[in-house]
N, C-alpha and C positions, 0 to 999 in steps of 0.2 A: 577830506575834514571838513567839517561844518560848524559854523559858530552860531549860536542861538542866544538871543536876548529874551528871558521870560517876560511876558506882558503882565503878568500877575504878580504884585508885590510878595515877599515872604517876611517871615519873622524867625529869628533864631533864639533858641531857648538852651541854654547851658546850664548844666548841673556841675558845680564843683565839688571836690573833695579830696580825701587822700587815699592812695592806693587804688584807684580807678581801674587802672590797666590790670590788677591782679586780683580783683573782685570778681568772682564768677558769677555768669547771668546777668550782668549790667545791661547790655543792650535787649536782652529779653525781657527783663523787668519792665524797662520803660516804653519800649516799642509796644509791647503787649497791652500796657495801660492806655497808650494812644488808640491801638487798633480797636479794643474794646469799646471805646467811645467813637469810632468811625472817624478817626483823624488820620489823615494821610500823611505820611512823611515824605518830603521831597528827597531830604539827603540826612546822613548822619555823619557826624566827624568826632574823632575822640583824640585825646591826648594822655600826658601822664597824670592830670588831675583834673580832667574834664571830659564831658561828652556834651555835644552840640546837636540839638535836632532841629532841621529845617521843615518848617510847616507853612501852610498859606496864612498869608496876614490876617485873613476874615476869621481864622481858627485860632488865633495867639491867645486870647484871654481863655478861652476853654482848654486849650494844650498847657498853657500855663498852669492852670489849677490842677489838672490831672497829673502833670508832672510834680507839682508840690505835694499832692498827697502821695504819690508814688515814692517819693523821698521821705515821707514820714513813716510809710509802711515798708520801705525797701532796705536795699544794703546800707549798713551804717556807715559806709564809705564817703556818703554825700552829706553836705551841710549847707550848701548855698544853691540859689538858681537864679539866674540873671536872664532876663528878656530883652532882646535887641529887635525891635520891629520895624516894620516898613522899609525893607531892604530890598535889593535888586539882584537878580542872578543872571549870569552869563555862562552858558556850558560851551565847551569845545569838545566835539567828537572826533579825536585825532587816532582813532583805534588803528588804523593802517600804519600809523607812525608809532605805535606803542613802543617799540625798541629804538627809536631814533632819538639820539641826543639832541637836546636844544628847543623842544616843543614847548615846555612849560616856559622857558626863558623868553622864547619869541612871543609867547601869549601874554606875558606880563610886561615885558621891558617898557612898552611905551607907556603903561601905567605908571610906572617908577619914574619916568622921565617927566610925566606931565603931573607928577605928585598926586595921583589919584590913590586913595587908600583902599587896600584890599582888607576888608573885614573877615574874612574866612575863605579859605582855598584849599580845595581837596581834589584827590584823583582817585581813579579806579580804572585800571587797564585802558589807557588810552583816554579816557574822559576826563577832562579837567572842569571843575565847578569853581565860579569865582563869585563871591557875595562882596556887595558894595551899596554905597548910598545912592538912593533913588535920583537925587539929583545929579550924578556921575554916570548914570546908566548909558545914556546915548553916547556921550563922548568915550566912555571906556569901550563900548563894542566898537566904535570905528577904529579907535587906537588897537585893537586885539586885531582886527581884520586887516588893517594896513600892515602890521607887523608880521603876522603870519603870511600874508601875500609877499612880502618882501624876502621871506626866508624860505617858505614852502609853496610857491605860487602854483606849481602842478597838482598839489594835493587840493587845494582849497575849492569847495563846491558853493554855489550861491544859494 
């Protein structure tokens, strides 16, 4: 298992609307618009009424503009776009523990105890991504590593 603190800040751009989950082609529509303008997506997260794109902080204005145009010209399910810039990302690669209960809890329990807000959190097969405020990044990283060491010491790699 490996914990990584991204050095570059990121921005989250969230499109809101109704029936997002049941609207065909949503991810394709937005990710293609970003791809066509050479914007790299670090991650994508979706919910019942939203989809969030994580992009490099330096690309936030261009990305926001591209997604704003994509909303105008795309699925009618969307009606609002929100930008949250200059955030920090911590990833936990725990693929060897993908079927082990408690990995996500161990990853974030120290953050909850210290009242560090998680802005966004998502996972994909043993990989957990946590987005938080820049000023919390170093303390959050240390808390995540401490907590994972306490629970899964034999799996943690420096």
